[in-house]
C-alpha positions, 0 to 999 in steps of 0.5 A: 171051448177047450184050449189047445194043449190042455184037452189032448184030442178030446177022447179021454175027456169024453169018459168024464162028461158030455163033451158034446155040450161044449161049443167046440173042442180045440186040439193040441198043437199039430205039426207036419211030422210027429214031435217028441217034445222037450226034455222032462221036467216039462211043468212046474207049479207056480202061485196061481198057475203053472209053467209048461214047456211041453214042446208041442209033443204030438203024433203029426198031421197024417195020423190026425187025418187018418186016425182022429178025424174019422172019430171026430166026424161022429161027434156033434161038437165041432173040432178045431185043429190047432196048427203049429208048424215051424215055418210060415209056408207050412201053415198053407201046406197043412191047411190044404191037407185038412181042407174038406176032411170030415170031422174038422170044423176050423183051424187055429193057427198057433203063432204064439207057442213060447216053447219051441226054438223056431216058429211059434212066438217068433211069428206071432211077434211080427205083424208081417209074419203073422199076416203071411201065416194067416194068408198061407192058411186062408188061401189053402182052405175053406175052413174058418181060420182062427189066429191065436195071439202071443201075449209076449208083445207090448201091443197086440193090436198091430198083429191082430189087425194084420191077421184080420186083413189077411183073412182071419175069421177070428182072433184068440187071445191069449197063449201063455206068458213067458216065465221062469222058475228056479230050483234054489237047491240045485241053483238051476231053472226048474224047467231045463229050457229055462223060460216056459209058458205061464198059464192059469189064474195068474194071467187072467188080468193080462188076457182080459187086457188083450181081449179088451184091446183087440176087441176094440181094434178088429171087426172079427170075433175075439175068443178069450183065453187065459185063467178062466175057471168059473162062469163069472170069469167067462162073463168078464171076458165076454164083457171085455169084448170076447164072443167066446172063451176057451178053458185050459189049465183049469182042466188039469185040476178038474177035467170037467172045468169047461162044462162047469164054466158053461153051466156057471155062465148059464146060472149067472145069466139066469140070475141077472135076467140075461136072455141072450149072451150077446147082450153082454158081449162088449158091455164093459167096453167104452160106449160105441166100441163094442 
């Protein structure tokens, strides 16, 4: 899959490669009303990664339904809409608005964005709030509901289990990790908000740890996300218990990265005699825990 916030709405990338070869496309975060996002600059390069504080700039849910969904409906690849409202109850309202809309295959709940003042990561750090957001969505749609976890907690398991019990179809781990970069000439943070979300290869071991922990605690599928650039990276996440992976920051340097990862995974499987990807899912977990 593609990771939310890195693949826009999918249309631009269709000009670069066959997006319908992918498992799914996850849209950027959608809010109840259009958002202008945070002040510039919004990104900063870091060793083995980048900081971003986009602030969920997007066109709003009504335009997604009216303009984008009809175009997605013509694609063979499933499109998963990432929902990023400020309030728990709005997850239900937005889920109801998208229920039955042609072109939308599933919902991903963004309870983990670190770049907004309300909602986002606050919801994802509290198992009760995370469960409430999940229930609100699940009760208002027949679409599968995926919940995207924040890494900015000590232990992801209570949140993941709460979401599972509330009806989540799958868990995605993880969103970006909180970080800061300083401009030493200006003596100010590079990003005006100070804290921003760190992504890229630097967070891969953290993401793997979250997938490892969550996969052993829940029965629903886990989607791995964080620092994936190659087919071998994908293999690690699958062996840690993920049933699928999302490719995000790598697309900024290489728009074809999601397809490159898929093709790299296929080559690895062929060279290791793996006929079915399910043979390696959870292979590295303690015996009996996959």
